[in-house]
C-alpha positions as CSV (number, residue, x, y, z in Angstrom):
1,M,-9.2,-36.6,7.4
2,D,-12.5,-34.9,8.1
3,F,-11.8,-31.7,9.9
4,G,-15.3,-31.5,11.4
5,L,-16.0,-28.1,9.9
6,K,-18.8,-28.7,7.4
7,G,-21.5,-26.1,7.5
8,K,-19.6,-23.7,9.7
9,W,-19.0,-20.0,8.8
10,A,-15.7,-18.2,8.5
11,L,-15.0,-14.5,8.3
12,V,-11.8,-14.1,6.3
13,C,-10.2,-10.6,6.3
14,A,-8.1,-9.5,3.3
15,G,-9.4,-12.6,1.7
16,S,-9.5,-11.8,-2.0
17,K,-5.8,-12.5,-2.7
18,G,-2.6,-14.0,-1.3
19,L,-2.5,-15.7,2.1
20,G,-6.0,-14.6,3.1
21,F,-7.5,-16.2,0.0
22,A,-5.5,-19.3,0.5
23,C,-7.0,-19.7,3.9
24,A,-10.5,-19.1,2.6
25,E,-10.0,-21.6,-0.2
26,A,-8.7,-24.3,2.1
27,L,-11.5,-23.8,4.6
28,A,-14.1,-24.0,1.7
29,E,-12.6,-27.3,0.7
30,E,-13.5,-28.5,4.2
31,G,-17.1,-27.4,3.7
32,V,-16.9,-24.1,5.5
33,N,-19.1,-21.2,4.3
34,I,-17.0,-18.1,3.7
35,V,-17.4,-14.3,4.1
36,L,-14.6,-12.6,2.2
37,V,-13.7,-9.1,3.2
38,A,-11.3,-6.9,1.1
39,R,-11.3,-3.3,-0.2
40,G,-11.8,-4.1,-3.9
41,Q,-15.1,-5.6,-5.2
42,E,-13.6,-6.8,-8.5
43,A,-11.0,-8.9,-6.8
44,L,-13.6,-10.2,-4.3
45,D,-15.9,-11.3,-7.2
46,V,-13.0,-13.2,-8.8
47,A,-12.1,-14.8,-5.5
48,A,-15.7,-15.8,-4.7
49,Q,-16.1,-17.3,-8.2
50,R,-13.0,-19.4,-7.7
51,I,-14.2,-20.7,-4.4
52,R,-17.7,-21.5,-5.6
53,K,-16.3,-23.4,-8.6
54,A,-14.1,-25.5,-6.3
55,A,-16.4,-26.2,-3.4
56,S,-20.2,-26.4,-2.7
57,V,-20.3,-23.7,-0.1
58,E,-21.9,-20.3,0.4
59,V,-19.7,-17.4,-0.3
60,K,-20.5,-13.8,0.6
61,T,-18.3,-10.8,-0.2
62,V,-17.9,-7.5,1.7
63,A,-16.1,-4.6,0.0
64,A,-14.8,-2.6,2.9
65,D,-11.7,-1.4,4.8
66,I,-11.6,-3.8,7.7
67,T,-9.3,-1.4,9.6
68,S,-12.1,1.1,9.9
69,V,-15.1,1.0,12.3
70,E,-17.5,1.1,9.3
71,G,-15.7,-1.7,7.5
72,R,-15.8,-3.9,10.6
73,S,-19.5,-3.2,11.1
74,L,-20.2,-4.2,7.5
75,A,-18.2,-7.4,7.8
76,L,-20.0,-8.4,11.1
77,E,-23.4,-7.6,9.6
78,A,-22.6,-10.2,6.9
79,T,-21.8,-12.9,9.5
80,A,-22.9,-11.9,12.9
81,S,-21.9,-15.2,14.5
82,P,-18.8,-16.6,12.7
83,D,-17.4,-19.9,13.9
84,I,-14.0,-19.0,12.5
85,L,-12.2,-15.7,12.3
86,I,-9.1,-15.2,10.2
87,N,-7.5,-11.9,11.0
88,N,-5.4,-10.5,8.2
89,A,-4.4,-7.1,6.9
90,G,-1.7,-5.8,4.6
91,G,1.5,-4.9,6.4
92,P,2.6,-1.3,6.8
93,P,5.3,0.1,4.5
94,A,8.9,-0.7,4.9
95,G,11.5,2.0,5.6
96,D,13.9,3.6,8.0
97,F,12.3,4.1,11.4
98,R,13.7,7.7,11.5
99,T,11.3,8.6,8.8
100,F,8.2,7.2,10.4
101,T,5.7,9.7,11.8
102,S,3.3,9.3,14.6
103,E,0.6,8.9,12.0
104,D,2.5,6.0,10.4
105,W,2.7,4.3,13.8
106,I,-1.0,4.8,14.5
107,K,-2.0,3.4,11.1
108,A,0.2,0.3,11.7
109,L,-1.3,-0.3,15.1
110,E,-4.8,0.2,13.8
111,A,-4.3,-2.3,11.0
112,N,-2.1,-5.0,12.6
113,M,-3.0,-4.9,16.2
114,L,-6.2,-3.0,17.1
115,T,-8.4,-4.2,14.3
116,P,-7.8,-7.9,15.1
117,I,-8.5,-7.2,18.8
118,E,-11.7,-5.4,17.9
119,L,-12.9,-8.3,15.7
120,I,-12.0,-10.8,18.4
121,K,-13.9,-8.8,21.0
122,A,-17.0,-8.8,18.7
123,V,-17.1,-12.5,18.0
124,L,-15.5,-14.2,21.0
125,D,-18.4,-14.4,23.5
126,G,-20.7,-15.9,20.8
127,M,-18.1,-18.6,20.1
128,I,-17.8,-19.3,23.9
129,E,-21.6,-19.6,24.1
130,R,-21.8,-22.0,21.2
131,K,-18.8,-24.0,22.5
132,F,-16.8,-23.8,19.3
133,G,-14.5,-21.1,17.9
134,R,-11.3,-20.8,16.0
135,I,-9.4,-17.6,15.7
136,V,-6.3,-17.4,13.6
137,N,-4.2,-14.2,13.2
138,I,-1.9,-14.0,10.2
139,T,1.1,-12.1,11.5
140,S,4.7,-12.4,10.3
141,A,7.9,-14.4,10.7
142,A,9.3,-11.0,11.7
143,V,7.6,-11.5,15.1
144,K,10.3,-14.1,15.9
145,A,13.1,-12.6,13.9
146,P,12.5,-8.8,13.3
147,I,13.5,-7.4,10.0
148,P,15.0,-3.9,10.4
149,I,13.3,-2.4,7.3
150,L,9.9,-3.5,8.7
151,G,10.0,-1.6,12.0
152,L,6.3,-0.7,11.8
153,S,5.2,-4.3,11.2
154,N,7.6,-5.6,13.9
155,G,6.2,-3.4,16.5
156,A,2.5,-3.7,15.7
157,R,2.5,-7.4,15.2
158,A,4.5,-8.0,18.3
159,G,1.9,-6.1,20.3
160,L,-0.8,-8.3,18.9
161,T,1.2,-11.4,19.8
162,G,1.6,-10.3,23.4
163,F,-2.1,-9.7,23.7
164,I,-3.0,-13.1,22.2
165,A,-0.6,-14.8,24.6
166,G,-2.7,-13.7,27.5
167,L,-6.2,-14.1,26.0
168,S,-5.7,-17.5,24.4
169,R,-5.3,-19.1,27.8
170,Q,-8.8,-18.0,28.8
171,T,-10.8,-19.7,26.1
172,P,-9.8,-23.3,25.4
173,M,-12.0,-24.7,28.1
174,H,-14.9,-23.5,26.0
175,N,-13.5,-25.2,22.8
176,V,-12.4,-21.8,21.5
177,T,-8.8,-21.5,20.4
178,I,-6.7,-18.5,19.3
179,N,-3.4,-19.0,17.4
180,N,-1.1,-17.1,15.2
181,I,0.5,-18.1,11.9
182,L,3.8,-16.4,11.1
183,P,4.6,-16.6,7.4
184,G,8.0,-16.3,6.0
185,A,8.6,-15.5,2.3
186,F,5.6,-16.6,0.2
187,A,5.0,-16.0,-3.5
188,T,2.5,-13.2,-3.1
189,E,2.0,-9.7,-4.4
190,T,2.8,-8.4,-0.9
191,M,6.2,-10.1,-0.9
192,R,6.9,-8.7,-4.4
193,G,6.1,-5.2,-3.1
194,R,8.5,-5.6,-0.2
195,M,11.3,-6.8,-2.4
196,E,10.8,-3.8,-4.6
197,A,11.1,-1.5,-1.6
198,M,14.2,-3.3,-0.4
199,A,15.7,-3.1,-3.9
200,K,15.0,0.6,-4.1
201,Q,16.6,1.2,-0.7
202,S,19.7,-0.9,-1.4
203,G,20.3,0.0,-5.0
204,K,20.0,-3.6,-6.1
205,T,17.6,-5.2,-8.6
206,V,14.5,-7.1,-7.5
207,D,16.0,-10.3,-8.9
208,E,19.1,-9.8,-6.7
209,I,16.9,-9.2,-3.7
210,A,14.9,-12.3,-4.5
211,Q,18.0,-14.4,-4.8
212,Q,19.3,-13.1,-1.5
213,R,16.0,-14.2,0.1
214,L,16.2,-17.6,-1.5
215,N,19.8,-18.1,-0.3
216,A,18.5,-17.7,3.3
217,I,15.7,-20.3,2.9
218,P,16.9,-23.9,3.5
219,A,13.9,-25.2,1.4
220,G,15.4,-23.4,-1.6
221,R,12.1,-21.8,-2.7
222,F,9.4,-19.4,-1.7
223,G,6.3,-20.8,0.0
224,E,3.2,-21.5,-1.9
225,P,0.0,-19.8,-0.6
226,K,-1.9,-23.1,-0.8
227,E,0.3,-24.8,1.8
228,F,-0.2,-21.8,4.1
229,G,-4.0,-22.2,3.7
230,Q,-3.8,-25.9,4.5
231,L,-2.0,-25.2,7.7
232,C,-4.7,-22.6,8.6
233,A,-7.5,-25.1,7.9
234,Y,-5.9,-27.7,10.2
235,I,-5.5,-25.1,13.1
236,C,-9.2,-24.4,12.6
237,S,-10.2,-28.1,12.7
238,S,-12.0,-30.0,15.4
239,Q,-8.8,-32.0,15.9
240,A,-6.9,-28.9,16.9
241,S,-9.0,-28.1,20.0
242,Y,-5.9,-28.8,22.3
243,I,-3.8,-26.1,20.5
244,T,-4.1,-22.5,21.7
245,G,-1.8,-19.5,22.1
246,Q,0.8,-20.8,19.7
247,N,2.8,-19.1,17.0
248,F,3.1,-21.4,13.9
249,L,6.2,-20.4,12.0
250,I,6.0,-21.5,8.3
251,D,9.1,-20.2,6.6
252,G,10.9,-23.1,4.9
253,G,13.4,-23.4,7.7
254,G,14.6,-19.8,7.4
255,Y,14.5,-19.1,11.2
256,P,17.7,-20.6,12.6
257,G,16.7,-20.7,16.3
258,T,15.6,-23.6,18.5
259,L,12.6,-21.8,20.0
């Protein structure tokens, strides 16, 4: 299937590794030119080389902290009029909410709620004017089934989800859609770090924590970033213009609810 994206530009945040890179890679395979934003230039260079080798597209890199005003300015300078925006940022640390300070909460809100909103504000009107836009926010399965140890993430990402629920109904008549993807347990460095934190808090080994996670996943495995990226690419496709304001849970069947 041709997704109708050839020649378009995507701004992919936290795009040098993990799920962000998987989205960039899948979009590049559909002919989308990519602007990758991440903090580390070395990782960006490796990611850009991988994409260029696999697809005949343009790839730009921006080494910046997307959660800062300066970082967002640099990213937007590299692609002033993106057709696709993939909002993504590392989740805040795990822990007991009793230990979280006001500064911890502010950092979490800046990274996982306010930064996506600021980027959407910067690109949305241009998308509306051009009659094409796809915005995808990478959030977390914890938005549907909160994880006690991830209180900062639960709160900040839920706030973004509520904001998107309202905004996303104001844009589809202009062929601009806004959706969220909620990943469960994927085989990434981020998940490894969270399992290490859980192991430290519980006194168990990382392998024991990993097995606990696997036991709760009907698919019997962790997700592969590539399959996450492929879902993202479809949501960004021309065929997905009738989909907006949705939360796509991709977790191997881990969430037991009906809604």
